N, C-alpha and C positions, 0 to 999 in steps of 0.2 A: 180453576175449579174453586165452587163454594165450602170451606171448610164445616161449614154447618149442612150442611146435603146429609151426611151422614151421622152426625155429632149425636153423643148420647145426650148430651147435656147443653141446653142453649141459652144464649143471652135473652131479653125480655124481646130486643129488636126482634132477632134472629126466631123467636117464639112466635110473635106477632107475625111476621110473615108467614111462617110455614101454616097457618090456619085461618089466615087472614083477616085476622085484625090489625087495629092499632095498639099501637104497644101498650098505652093507657088503660083498653080493656084487657091487657095481660097484667098490669100494674093492680088494677082492682081484683081480680080473680086473685091473685095472690094475696091482697089485706083481705078478704074474704074468705081466703083456705077452698078457692075453687080449684084454682092453680098450685099444683104442687113445688116444692120448691129446694135445692140441695143447698149447701153453703159449701164450697170448697174455697177455702183459703179466706182471702177477704171479698169473694164473691159469692151472691148469690144468683144459683144456674138454674135452668127449669129441666127437667129428666124429660126427655123425646116420646118415651111411649106413655106415660101416666099422662103429659100433657092429650097427648092424641086422645085418649081416653076418655079426659075431661069433655073433650070438646065432640064426643059421640063417635069418634074412628077407633075402630078394634084392628089391634095391629099382630 
Protein backbone atom coordinates (compact mmCIF):
# COMPACT_ATOMS: atom_id res chain seq x y z
CA UNK A 1 0.00 0.00 0.00
CA UNK A 2 1.22 3.48 -0.83
CA UNK A 3 1.98 5.34 2.40
CA UNK A 4 1.00 8.67 0.84
CA UNK A 5 -2.53 7.42 0.04
CA UNK A 6 -3.80 8.63 3.43
CA UNK A 7 -0.98 10.94 4.52
CA UNK A 8 -1.94 14.36 5.79
CA UNK A 9 1.37 15.82 4.59
CA UNK A 10 2.93 15.03 1.23
CA UNK A 11 6.27 15.44 -0.51
CA UNK A 12 6.35 17.48 -3.72
CA UNK A 13 6.52 14.25 -5.73
CA UNK A 14 3.53 12.70 -3.95
CA UNK A 15 1.55 15.95 -4.16
CA UNK A 16 2.18 16.11 -7.91
CA UNK A 17 0.94 12.54 -8.33
CA UNK A 18 -2.16 13.25 -6.24
CA UNK A 19 -3.31 16.18 -8.38
CA UNK A 20 -1.93 14.86 -11.69
CA UNK A 21 0.71 17.44 -12.50
CA UNK A 22 4.48 17.48 -12.92
CA UNK A 23 6.40 18.01 -9.68
CA UNK A 24 7.85 21.23 -11.16
CA UNK A 25 4.32 22.64 -11.23
CA UNK A 26 4.07 21.99 -7.50
CA UNK A 27 7.49 23.59 -6.97
CA UNK A 28 6.41 26.71 -8.88
CA UNK A 29 3.19 26.83 -6.84
CA UNK A 30 5.20 26.70 -3.63
CA UNK A 31 7.51 29.47 -4.83
CA UNK A 32 4.56 31.68 -5.82
CA UNK A 33 2.68 30.95 -2.58
CA UNK A 34 -0.24 29.21 -4.31
CA UNK A 35 0.61 25.81 -2.85
CA UNK A 36 0.86 25.90 0.97
CA UNK A 37 3.66 24.14 2.83
CA UNK A 38 4.67 23.39 6.39
CA UNK A 39 8.15 22.85 7.76
CA UNK A 40 8.48 19.48 9.51
CA UNK A 41 12.00 19.23 10.84
CA UNK A 42 14.36 19.52 7.89
CA UNK A 43 11.61 18.77 5.35
CA UNK A 44 9.08 21.06 3.72
CA UNK A 45 5.83 19.16 3.32
CA UNK A 46 2.54 19.96 1.61
CA UNK A 47 -0.66 19.51 3.63
CA UNK A 48 -3.16 17.34 1.69
CA UNK A 49 -6.41 19.25 2.30
CA UNK A 50 -5.09 22.76 1.49
CA UNK A 51 -3.36 21.32 -1.61
CA UNK A 52 -6.61 19.81 -2.86
CA UNK A 53 -8.46 23.06 -2.16
CA UNK A 54 -5.77 24.99 -4.09
CA UNK A 55 -6.61 22.76 -7.06
CA UNK A 56 -10.35 23.32 -6.66
CA UNK A 57 -11.18 20.02 -4.97
CA UNK A 58 -13.53 20.43 -2.01
CA UNK A 59 -12.88 17.86 0.73
